[in-house]
C-alpha positions as CSV (number, residue, x, y, z in Angstrom):
1,M,125.7,67.3,157.2
2,N,127.1,63.8,157.2
3,T,130.5,63.2,156.1
4,K,131.2,59.8,155.2
5,I,134.6,58.6,156.6
6,S,136.3,56.1,154.7
7,K,138.7,53.0,156.0
8,N,141.2,54.3,153.4
9,A,143.1,57.3,155.0
10,N,144.0,58.2,151.1
11,K,141.0,59.0,150.2
12,N,140.3,61.0,153.5
13,F,142.9,63.0,152.3
14,D,140.7,63.9,149.4
15,N,137.4,64.9,151.4
16,D,137.7,68.5,152.4
17,D,134.7,68.1,155.1
18,I,137.0,65.8,157.0
19,Q,140.7,67.8,156.5
20,F,139.5,71.4,156.6
21,A,137.9,70.6,159.8
22,R,141.1,68.7,161.0
23,L,143.6,71.6,159.7
24,I,141.4,74.3,161.6
25,A,141.5,72.4,164.6
26,E,144.9,71.1,164.2
27,L,145.9,75.0,163.8
28,E,144.3,75.7,166.9
29,S,146.0,73.2,168.9
30,V,149.3,74.1,167.8
31,G,148.5,77.7,169.0
32,A,148.2,78.6,165.6
33,F,145.7,81.4,166.3
34,T,147.4,84.3,167.9
35,S,146.4,87.9,168.7
36,E,148.4,89.0,165.8
37,V,146.8,86.0,163.9
38,M,143.1,86.8,165.5
39,W,143.4,90.6,164.2
40,E,144.7,89.4,160.5
41,L,141.6,87.4,160.1
42,H,139.1,90.3,161.4
43,D,140.6,92.4,158.9
44,T,140.6,90.2,155.2
45,M,137.6,87.9,156.9
46,E,135.6,91.1,158.1
47,L,134.4,88.9,160.8
48,E,134.3,90.2,164.4
49,H,136.8,88.2,166.7
50,A,134.1,85.6,168.5
51,Q,132.4,85.0,165.2
52,I,136.3,84.0,164.3
53,A,136.4,82.1,167.6
54,E,133.3,80.4,166.4
55,L,134.4,79.2,163.6
56,I,137.4,77.3,165.3
57,E,135.1,76.0,167.8
58,R,132.6,74.8,164.9
59,A,135.7,72.9,163.3
60,Q,137.4,71.6,166.6
61,A,133.6,69.9,167.2
62,K,133.4,68.5,163.7
63,W,137.1,67.5,163.7
64,D,135.9,65.5,167.1
65,G,133.4,64.0,166.0
66,I,134.6,62.6,162.9
67,K,137.7,61.4,165.3
68,S,134.9,59.4,167.7
69,R,133.6,57.8,164.2
70,T,136.9,56.4,163.3
């Protein structure tokens, strides 16, 4: 998917492709995915820890790619 990035920050705010990846990546950067949170996510999402970690990594990679294009 090619995420369209606007020069207007307000338009970027409304773009879920940008903001969802950004939110997950920023949560990771501030240490939000503690062991306790990972277990809660495991239970509620019915995913293995490795799958959750992969989603976090994918969000980080997407956000890094978006930042490099701005």
